[in-house]
Structures are given as C-alpha cells and as structure tokens.
N, C-alpha and C positions, 0 to 999 in steps of 0.2 A: 076069449083067447088073452084080453088084458087084465088086469086086475082094477074090478071095480072101481075101488077108490083110488085108483092112482090113470083112468080112462082117460078122463079130462087134460092133465096136464101133460100126458104122452102123448093125446090128441093135438094139444097145442104145439107141442116142437114139432107133429108132424107135419101140420101143417104149414107152418112159418116156413119149417127146411122145403115142402115141396113148394110152394110157393117163389118161395128163393129161386129155387131149380128149375121151376117153368119162366123166370123172369129172365136167368141167365141163358139159358137155353134161347130164347128169344134173340136177346141184343149180344150176349155175344157168342155166337153158332162154334162149336166145336171145329167142326171143319176149315175156319179161315185162321185159325192159331191153335196154336199147341198151349199156348200160356191157357188157352179158354177151358184145356180139360183140368183145372183145377177147381174152380168151382161146380164142375161135373162130378168128379172124382168122391167129395166131399158133399157134395147135394145126395147123390144117390146114396153114400153111406149114413146121413141124415137121417132119409128116406125108409130108408128098407133095413137098416142092419140097428142103429141104435132106439127105435123103438121095441124092440124085444130086448135089447141089452137093458134098457131102464126099467123092464117088467121085472128082473130078478133080482133079489139081494145077492147073488153070488156075481154079477155082474154089472151092479148100478154103480160102480167106482170108476169102470175102467169106460163105462157109457157117457159117466159125468166127464171125465179126463179128455175122451173122445172128444164131446162135445163140444168141451172148452178150449180143444185146438182149432176145431172146426172155425168158433169164432174168431180168435186169435188170426190165423191165417187169412178167414175171409175180410176183417177189416183191414191188418197192413194189406192183401193184397186190393180192396175195394179205394183205400187210400192212396197208393200209390199209383192206380191207376186215373184218380179224379186230380192228383196234382201235376201225371206227365200228359194228360188231356185239358190241363186249365185253361180260358184262354179270357183276356180280359185283368184288370184289375185287381186286386185282393180286396173286396170289402165285407164287409158282416153279411150285407144282405146275398154275392156272390157264395159266400161260405155256407149260407144256411138253405142258400135253395138252389146252387147250380152246381154243387160236390155231391159226395157219394154221403154227406152227414145223418140224410134220413135215411139209407142204407144202411148202414152202419148200425143206426139207433134200432133197427128192426130186429139186426142181427143180434145184437147186445142183447135181445130182450127174452134169445135162448137160457141168459143166463142164470135170470131169478127162478125161472120154472123149471133149468134142470138140478137145480139147489135145493128146490122144493119136494119132487120125488127124490132126492139124496138122503134129504131130511127123514123122509117117511122113513127109509128102512135104518136109518142111524140117527136116531134124536141122541139130540145133544147131550141131556139128561139120560142116559143109557145109566143101568144100573147092575 
C-alpha cells in the first residue's frame, strides 16, 4: 500500500505520532478536560490521515503543511502546559529534566522526516 521507497520514513512518522497519541491519552484523558481533545484530534490526524497523504505526489504538500501545523500546535500547547504547571525554581536542570522539553524534541523529529518525504517527490534540482 505504501510506496516501497517511502515505507520507512512514513512508518517513522506513523510510529512517532502513534506513540505521542497513546502517551497523551494516558497522561491527559480527553474525558477530564476539553483542552485534552487538541492532542487527540491532531494525533488521530497524524496517525490515520497523514501516512496516506504523504504517499502520493499530489497530496504530499498538504501532508507536509498539516504535519508542520501539528508540530507547532503541539510544541506551543506542551510548552504552555509546562509553564502553567511549573513548580520550584527555574534552573537548567529543571528546564532539561522537568519540563516538556524532551517531548518537544521528540515532536520536532517529525519535521526532518516529513522534509525527506517531500524532497523525494519534489527534488531541489528539478529540471
């Protein structure tokens, strides 16, 4: 179903997205608060819709943009959550180990993978 040459990068995006979705469902159940639906919606979009959109030349640009939007929304939401629930002094140790920095870095990994897929369909040196 997936293009052979794109199977691994698309699977990588799928696995990062599925892991994030399952993690959010465990930590922030949607039934507890309305704002917990934001990661669920973007997670389902990233797990179900984006792999198929990344597979075709006609839809790869839309997939790339949706992926980037989901990363930006995720980073902003997680950073705001981290700031709202901050406890104790702000130190390098606390920022590195007690904030959502690690989660944000994992989410950022979706950008270069998506860029690799985009460049497969739209190489820079097109003639």
